[in-house]
C-alpha positions as CSV (number, residue, x, y, z in Angstrom):
1,M,33.5,24.5,70.1
2,N,32.3,27.6,68.3
3,V,28.9,26.9,66.8
4,K,27.5,29.5,64.4
5,A,23.8,30.2,64.0
6,I,22.2,29.7,60.5
7,E,21.3,32.9,58.8
8,T,17.7,32.9,57.6
9,I,15.9,34.9,55.0
10,Y,12.3,35.8,55.7
11,R,10.1,38.7,54.4
12,G,13.2,40.3,52.8
13,Y,15.1,40.4,56.1
14,R,18.3,38.3,56.6
15,F,18.0,37.2,60.2
16,R,21.2,36.2,62.1
17,S,19.5,33.1,63.3
18,R,16.5,30.9,62.8
19,L,15.3,31.8,66.3
20,E,15.0,35.5,65.3
21,A,13.2,34.4,62.1
22,R,10.7,32.4,64.2
23,W,9.9,35.4,66.3
24,A,9.3,37.4,63.1
25,V,6.8,34.7,62.1
26,F,5.2,35.1,65.5
27,F,4.8,38.8,65.1
28,D,3.4,38.4,61.5
29,A,0.9,35.9,62.7
30,L,-0.4,38.5,65.2
31,V,-0.1,41.4,62.7
32,V,2.4,43.1,65.0
33,P,4.7,45.4,62.9
34,F,8.4,45.0,63.6
35,E,11.6,46.5,62.4
36,Y,14.7,44.3,62.5
37,E,18.1,45.7,63.8
38,T,16.8,49.2,63.1
39,E,19.2,51.1,65.2
40,G,22.4,50.6,67.2
41,F,23.3,52.2,70.5
42,V,26.4,53.1,72.5
43,L,25.7,52.7,76.2
44,D,27.1,54.9,78.9
45,D,30.0,52.5,79.6
46,G,30.9,52.4,75.9
47,T,29.2,49.0,75.1
48,K,27.9,48.9,71.6
49,Y,24.4,47.2,71.4
50,L,22.2,46.5,68.4
51,P,18.7,45.3,69.6
52,D,17.0,42.6,67.6
53,F,13.5,44.1,67.1
54,W,11.7,47.4,67.5
55,L,8.0,46.9,67.9
56,P,6.5,50.4,66.9
57,T,2.9,49.7,68.0
58,L,4.1,48.6,71.5
59,K,6.9,51.1,71.5
60,M,9.2,48.4,72.9
61,W,12.5,46.8,72.1
62,F,12.5,42.9,71.9
63,E,15.6,40.8,72.2
64,A,15.6,37.1,71.4
65,K,18.1,34.7,73.0
66,G,18.2,30.9,72.8
67,E,19.5,30.7,76.3
68,L,21.2,32.8,79.0
69,T,24.7,32.7,80.2
70,L,25.1,32.1,83.9
71,V,28.4,33.0,85.6
72,E,28.8,31.5,89.1
73,H,29.8,33.9,92.0
74,E,30.5,33.7,95.7
75,L,29.4,37.3,96.3
76,S,26.5,38.4,98.5
77,E,23.2,38.5,96.7
78,D,22.2,41.7,94.8
79,S,18.7,41.2,93.5
80,G,19.4,43.5,90.6
81,L,22.3,41.6,89.2
82,F,22.1,38.0,90.4
83,L,20.0,34.9,90.0
84,R,19.7,31.9,92.3
85,Q,19.6,28.4,90.8
86,H,20.1,25.2,92.8
87,E,21.3,27.2,95.9
88,K,24.1,28.8,93.9
89,L,24.5,32.5,92.9
90,Y,24.9,33.5,89.3
91,S,25.3,36.8,87.4
92,C,23.7,36.9,83.9
93,P,25.5,39.2,81.3
94,E,22.4,39.3,79.0
95,L,20.1,40.5,81.8
96,D,22.7,43.0,83.0
97,L,22.9,44.4,79.4
98,M,19.1,44.8,79.2
99,R,19.2,46.8,82.5
100,R,21.9,49.1,81.2
101,F,20.1,49.5,77.8
102,R,16.8,50.3,79.6
103,S,18.6,53.0,81.6
104,S,20.1,54.5,78.4
105,Q,16.8,55.4,76.6
106,P,13.2,56.0,77.4
107,W,11.5,52.8,76.0
108,P,11.0,49.4,77.7
109,V,12.9,46.3,76.5
110,A,11.8,42.7,76.8
111,L,14.2,39.8,76.6
112,S,13.0,36.3,75.6
113,A,15.1,33.3,76.4
114,G,14.2,30.0,74.6
115,Q,12.3,28.9,71.5
116,P,8.8,30.3,70.9
117,G,6.4,28.4,73.2
118,D,9.2,27.3,75.5
119,H,10.4,30.7,76.3
120,R,10.5,33.0,79.3
121,I,10.3,36.8,79.1
122,W,12.0,39.4,81.2
123,F,10.5,42.9,81.0
124,F,12.6,46.0,81.8
125,G,10.9,49.4,82.1
126,W,10.3,52.4,84.2
127,D,7.6,52.8,86.9
128,M,6.8,56.5,86.8
129,S,3.5,56.5,88.7
130,Y,2.3,59.1,91.2
131,S,3.0,56.8,94.1
132,S,6.5,55.7,93.1
133,A,9.2,56.1,90.5
134,G,12.2,54.2,89.3
135,E,13.3,51.1,87.5
136,Y,10.8,48.3,87.0
137,E,11.4,44.6,86.2
138,D,9.2,41.6,85.7
139,K,10.8,38.1,85.2
140,D,7.6,36.4,84.2
141,A,6.0,38.6,81.6
142,V,3.7,36.8,79.0
143,W,2.3,37.7,75.6
144,C,-1.4,38.2,75.6
145,C,-4.3,40.0,73.7
146,S,-6.0,42.7,75.7
147,R,-8.8,45.0,74.3
148,G,-8.2,43.7,70.8
149,R,-4.4,44.3,70.7
150,V,-1.3,42.3,71.4
151,T,0.8,43.3,74.4
152,L,2.7,41.9,77.3
153,K,1.0,41.1,80.6
154,V,3.4,42.4,83.3
155,N,3.1,41.5,86.9
156,I,2.5,44.4,89.3
157,T,1.8,43.5,92.9
158,A,0.4,46.8,94.0
159,R,-2.7,48.0,92.1
160,D,-1.9,51.7,92.6
161,R,1.3,51.4,90.6
162,E,1.1,52.2,86.9
163,I,3.9,51.6,84.3
164,Y,4.4,54.7,82.2
165,S,1.7,56.8,83.9
166,D,-0.5,59.0,81.7
167,C,0.9,62.1,83.2
168,L,4.3,61.4,81.7
169,Y,3.8,59.4,78.5
170,G,0.1,59.8,77.6
171,D,-1.8,56.9,76.2
172,A,0.9,55.5,74.0
173,L,2.0,52.8,76.5
174,K,-1.2,52.3,78.4
175,H,-1.7,48.8,76.9
176,F,0.8,47.4,79.4
177,T,-1.5,48.1,82.3
178,D,-4.6,47.3,80.3
179,A,-3.4,43.7,80.3
180,R,-3.4,43.8,84.1
181,D,-6.6,45.7,84.8
182,H,-8.8,44.2,82.1
183,G,-9.6,40.7,80.7
184,Y,-7.1,39.2,78.4
185,T,-6.9,36.1,76.2
186,L,-4.1,33.8,75.2
187,G,-5.8,31.9,72.3
188,P,-4.3,34.0,69.4
189,I,-0.9,33.9,71.2
190,D,-0.9,30.1,71.4
191,K,-1.8,29.9,67.7
192,A,1.0,32.3,66.7
193,L,3.6,30.5,68.8
194,R,2.6,27.2,67.1
195,L,3.1,28.8,63.7
196,A,6.5,30.1,64.7
197,R,7.6,26.7,65.9
198,Q,6.2,24.9,62.8
199,A,7.8,27.2,60.2
200,R,9.7,25.0,57.8
201,F,13.2,26.1,56.7
202,E,13.9,24.9,53.1
203,H,17.3,24.7,51.6
204,G,19.0,25.8,54.8
205,E,17.9,29.5,54.7
206,K,14.4,30.5,53.7
207,P,11.5,29.5,55.9
208,M,8.2,28.3,54.5
209,V,5.3,29.4,56.7
210,F,1.7,28.3,56.2
211,M,-1.0,30.7,57.5
212,G,-4.3,29.2,56.6
213,D,-4.1,28.5,52.8
214,A,-1.5,31.1,52.2
215,R,2.2,30.4,52.0
216,V,4.6,33.1,53.2
């Protein structure tokens, strides 16, 4: 059965799904600027890909999925391509696409699977520190507020590793490591996630969002 997502109008954008519109509500609640489907790409293997969101203040792409597609395999485990669930081995086309997209351009990409508040975030970037260099992934990234700005808290096991070191990218992306090295809070994030979940969709398309006494 082929089920089509309901297109949803919000803030002048026509989103392909209510899920994408809910993430737009989330970004608005946190005053995080976003651009929707701003630019398409052709990857090295010829795959055409149009990311959902570009977040200019984070300099990061953001992809929203309701769920992931798991394809069962009997191959030996490759940690870069496969997931284990219930002692079975699966490949995931969506995560593989994010890895290929990450390798095709300089900015990180985050993929969220699930509804706001019940989601899980995968982060794909580059570790270009003095001590190491190469591809970097975190399967348990979380939204947070650090030093007064919204960012992702990414998990780095070794404290001498820096994502996007200053020697290469300057201060533009330092906020990713700020969330690790300094105190952060989740209170504003929880409130924004609640607003995203509670956005009402009237007449099948246009969401009605209440932020305080204002209706958006």
